[in-house]
N, C-alpha and C positions, 0 to 999 in steps of 0.2 A: 753411167750409173755405177757408182762403187758397190765393191761388194759389203765392207760395211753398213751402208746404206739398206740394201735390200736383207744384212741378218738382223737390222732392227727392225724393220718392216716385218721379218717372220719371227720374231720374239715377238715381236707388239699383237701379231692377228692370235700368236701359242700364248701368251700371257695375261693378256690383256680380255681378247678377244674369244671366238670358238672354232679357231683354225685356219686357215690360209681354203679359199674356192682356186678357180683357175684365173689366175691373172690378178689374183688380189694383191700379193706381195708386193708387184713389181706396180701395182696402180697405189700405193700410198707410201713408197717409198723414198718419196723429196721431203715427206715429214710427215714420217710414223706419229709423232708427237697431238702433231697437230689433226691428222685424221680422227684419231679419238678425239681427244676435244673437239670435231667438227657433228660426230658421229653421237657426243650426246649436247650438242647443243643446237642439234635438228627440234622444229614444236614437238611435241607430244612423245620423245624419244624416251621406248620401253614401253609404249602403250598398245593392246592392239581394242580393235574396235572390228567388231563382225555380226552381225544382225544374226549369225546363228547360235551365237553363244546365249545365256539365257543369265540373268543375274543370278546372286548365289540366292537369294530367297526364294524364289520363282523358283530354281531348280532344285530347294527343298521341299518347296511344297510338290513338282510336278513327281517327285522321287516317293512322296512321303503318299499324295493316291495312289502312285502305281503299286506299291508294298500294300496299301492295304486291298485295293482292286486284287492282288495276285493271292493273299491270305483269303479273300472270300473264296476266290474259286478254288482254292483249295482242301476250304472247308464245305464243299458245294460238293467234292468231288469224292472228300470220306465219306458223307453221307449218303453218296449214291451207292458207291461200294458197300457199303457195309448194309444198306437196303437189300438191295441182289444187282446182279448186272446183267436186266434184263431189258425191253425196251419199255415197259410200263413202268420201271424203278426210276429209266433215265427221263422218262416227261415227267415224274413229279420233283426228279432233283431240278430240271431243267425250270419246271415253274417256282420256284425259288424267291428268282427274280435278281439273281445273282446276274454279273455283266458277264458277255459272250467274253470267251478269252479269245478277242483280237490279235494279241500278242503272243502266241503262243509258237515257244521256241527261240524268243527275240530276248536278249539281255537284260536286266533290270533295265529300270531308267536312271538310275543312279549312275551305274558302269555307262551308259551311254554317252550319260553327258562328260563323264573323267573320260572318256575316250575324243569327245569333241577337243576337251578342254586341252589335252597332252599334243594334240594334233594340232590347235591354233599355238600353242607355243612350240613345239619343233617346228613348226610352219617356220616363227619367228624365229631362228635360230639359225634356220637354215638359208634362209632369205638377207638376212641381215648382210650389208657390206663388210664389217667388218666383229659384231658381237658381240660389244661391250657393253650396251646398254642392257643388251639381255645378259649379260654374266652379272651385272649388276642388280639386276629385277631376282635374278636365280640367288644372289649373295643376302640378298635382303630378303625374300620369302624363306630362307632358311635360317636364317636368322629369329624371324616370327614367325618361324614356322608352325601349322599345324596336320596334322595328320588324316591321313584319306581313308584308313581305316573304318572307320562309321561314320566319316564326312566326306564320301567320297562324291556326293554331287554337288558340293559347294566347296572342295578345295582351290579350284579352277577360277571360280569367282570371285574366291577367297585373296586371290593372288591377283586378278584382274582388278579389283574394287579398292582394297587394301592396300598395295606392294606398287603398284606398276604406276598409280598417280604421283606417287611421291619420293624416287630413287633420286632426283633429283631438283628436289624440292628441300624443305625445311625436316629434319627429324623429327621435331616436336609434330609437326601434321600428318605425320608418320605413323608414330607412335602412337596417337588418338585413333587413327584408321585401323590400324593394328588388334588395339585390345578394345576397342568398340565393336570389330565386326561379331557377329553371331556364331560365325565358324571358331575366336579364338574364345569366343564365351564358353561354348559350347566345350572345346578341347579340354581347357584349363578348368572346368569344373564350376564356373561363377555362374554361370546358368540357374544354379541351383544351391548357391550358397546364400544363405538368409542371414539377416542379423538378429541375434536372439533376441534383444528387447524390440525388435520392430514389429508390428502388428500385428505381422503374420507369423515371425518366430514365436512369440506369446501362444497367439493360437493354436500354429500347428506343433508345439514343441521341438520345432528343427534350430537347428546353430549353421555356425561359421562355416564353412571351406576354405579355408587358407592358402589353397596350391595357388588360383590365379596369382595371389599379391605375391607370394614366395618367388613366381617364375620373372614377374615381371622386374623385381629386383633384382636378383641374381642372374638374370639371362638377357635381359633385355636393355634393361639400363645400367645400372651402377656396377653390375659385377660382383664377385662373390668377394667377401670380405674385405667390403668395404664402408663398413663404419656402421651399416645399420644394423639394427638388433633385431630379437625375436616380438617385442613390442611393438616395433615399427611394421614388422607384418602382419602384426593383427590388427592394429589400427589402418593399415592398410585394407588392408578384406573388409574387415566394417565399413569403410566407405564407397567400397567397390558395389557392395552389397544393394539389389537392385538394379543393377546393370544386366540384364534378363534379354528370353529371348521369346515375342509373340509364338504363342503355342499354334501348330501348325491344324492340330485335331480337329480345334475347334474355329478354328478364323484362316478358310479357302483365298481370303484376299489377300491377310496378309500375315501370315503364318511365316514366320524363321524369319523376321524382321527385327532388328534391335527397340528393346523398349526400355525406357526407366519406369521402374513402380518402385512405388513408395512406399508400399505396406511392407515391402523383401527388406528394404533401406532402415539400417541400427540407426539410430536418433542421435543428435548428438556430436561437438565438436571433436574432432581428430587428431594426435601430431605424431610427427614423423620425422625423424632427425631434429628433434626441437621444436620444429614449426607446428604451429595450432592452426590447422583448419576449418575454419567454422562449418555446419550444417547446411551447403543450400543446395541439394538434391545430390543430382548427379551433378553439378558442379563440384562438388567437392571433390571427387575422386579425378574429373579432369586438370583442377588446378592441382593437386600433387604432380598430374602426370608430366604438367607442365613443365613445373620442377625439377623432376628430374630428369626432364630432357634436358634441361641446360646446367643440370650438374657434373661438376668436375672429373666427376670418376667416369660418368656416362660419358664425357669427349673420350679421356682414355682407354675406356673400353670397348668401345666402338671402331677409334683408330686402331688401339691392336691386333683387332677382330679385321680392321680392312688390310693391312699389311700383313696379317698372315696370311690370307685367303689370296690376296694376289701376289707375293712376290716370296713368300718364306718363312719356313714353320716358326723361325726362331728370329723375328725380324730385330732390327737395331734399336735401341731406345731413342735413338734422334732422331729416324722414321717414324715412329709413335709420335714422339713427341712433338714433331712437325704438324705430323696430321692433327692431334690433339688439341694442338694450338688453335689449328686454321677454325678447328670444331668451335672453341671456344668464342674467337675473334668472332665470327660470322653467325652467331646463333644457332648453330647448329644445320648451316646452310651444305646440304650433303651435294649440291655441284661445285660448292669451292673446295671442298675439302676432296673430293674427286681428284679435281682437277690439281692437288697439290700433291694426290700422289702418283698420276697420272707423271707429273715432271719431278717429282723427285729423282736425284741420281740413282739413289739405291732402286730406283723399281727397274732400271735399263743394265745395271752392270753384279745385281745378284747373278750368281749361276742358277741356271737353270734344274734345280733338284728337287721339286712339287712334281708330286704324281696329279693328272688332268684326275678329278672326279670323274666316276663312269655317265653321269649324264653332259659331262663335258666333251670326254672323250667319243663319246655315240655322237657328239654332235658336229665333233670334228671329223669324226672317221665319213657322217653324208655329206658333208659339205664338200671334202675335199676328193670324193668318187663323186658326186655331182648325183646324189639320190634326192630329188628335189621333192617327191612325192612319195617318202616311205609308207610303208603300211604299220597304221600306230601302233595297233597290237604286238608287231616286233618287233616294234621300239623298246613299247612299256616292258613288255618280257623281256627281253636282253637286257632291261635295266636289273629288274629284280634279282636277274641269275646273277649279277654284277654284284650285286650286295647295296643298289639306291635306288628302290622301287620310287615312284614318281610321287610326290607329295607323302613319303609314310614312311619317314623319319623315327630311329626305333623310338627318341627319348624327346624333351620337349626343349633339349639344348639341339636338337638340329642333326642333320648331317656331319663328322668329324670332318675336321680340314687338316687335319694331320697326314701327313703321306703315309706311314707308315700301316697308319688301317687301310686304306687300300689295296697292299702286296699283295695280300690272299689272293683279293680276286682277277690277279692276271692272267691264270688257268682260263677263266671264262672270256675273259677279253680278247683269247687267242680264238677261241672257241670261233667265236664273233667275226674275228679277222677273216681267219680261214674260209668261212661260210659267204662272206661278203666277196672275198677274191675267188672264190669257183663262181660266184652268179654274175661276177661283174668282168670275167677275165677277157669274153671277146671282144668288149668297148674298148677295155683301158690298159694302157702299155703301162709296165708299173716304171720300170723305168723313169717316165715323164713324170708319171706320178712323183716321185722324187719330189721332182724339182716343183711341182704342183705343190706340193703338200706341207716340203721341209725348205726346199730353196737353198739357200746356203746356210742353214742350219746341218742341213744334210754331212755330215761325216765321211771320211773316205770309206771305211769300214762297211757306213751304210749303203753307200753308195755300190760298191763291190759285192756284198751278198745280195743285193735287188739283183743284180748283171748277171747274177752266176747262180740264181735260183731255180728250182728244176722245172718251173709252169708261170706260167702268168698270173693264175690264183696266186700262188706259193710267195711270187713275187711280192701282190699287191697285201698277200695278211704281211708280208716283212715290211714292209713301208710302215703299216699301220701301226706294227708292233714296235717297231723301231725308238730307241729311246729320247730321241729328239722328237715322236711324236705323242709317245706318254706324258712328258712332259711340258709343264710351261714356267 
């Protein structure tokens, strides 16, 4: 087996996957490209099926009921304290009918759900042969991002329902699934947007929120400065009115689910980029989304982001055009576009200059050191420390793919690498770890530095902080 073949295999695992595990470089060295394509060719690639994970809507209902019960207990406690800290006062307070605090000391249900979803995400990342499908999930989840700040209970469910089933399907299907998901409607404020001339708008004297429409055009489809006007944004926002969420407070069986409410919908035809869309209720905005999915500007926007994420901060125009052309030719078939990316010469010849984002580096660390069942609270805490808290981007444009953004977080990575080294020094030989984690990508300088480490723990940390390990 040639060194070049093994180097290409190691490159595939770092650039397209989530880093090598023991033996994985040798396992794919005979055909790295074929191994990548085989992984995304498997049935249900990228999906997670687990009876322990709730639908996003059910998780939202459970979290709502938990928060309501906790609030009721808080009120009861406050009443008891005001009455008096006596046995008779306590008896009175308990007779109010408030539920017993069986969850005393437990974290809120929303936080419990978030941690279960985080564990499922990282279990999938750690157990994957290469991790290419997972990388695609993470890419698209960031493209169609929401924030767990106010949506902790539904963030993982959103990714499983709107993103994972479509990473190798048609872009239009993912677009519809993401934009119509209650998590997105809540995050970008469409759940409260009301057509000013709708029945509800007239009765409530409330109006339009254009945030959702603007972000769909600017971030999810066409990209900035691609020909649409403020008038197009307004028309699109009007078409999207009525796309809302069943309230949980008075709907314990279906609260948190998508619903089209015609009373909120702005009546009449709407025009976007010169095309008139008749008022067909929910179908009006769906028709607009289908056309946006097929627009040449969307093809270029998606192609640029894919090339920038996987290959280089400044992808060549030729690579971007090749991916955009495949997008246009196949009606947005993401498996075909992904195949074009993997088989592009630039994907294998471009220097490894991009810093892995913190989440990718954390997954690569766990895989290299063979930590198969990590403490998920420790993992999520580490991600927050490094500046990429799980499902909590700073803005609707998601976490940056610009390497320069992540340089300031390297000291935090060093702290985590040192701690990992200390905890695993007894069972891991750092010199052997170089071959597991880097193989032929490791420079002579890196090998020498690791070999001369003052301790096994320090040696492990040096591997995890080596430039060859930090970059993809």
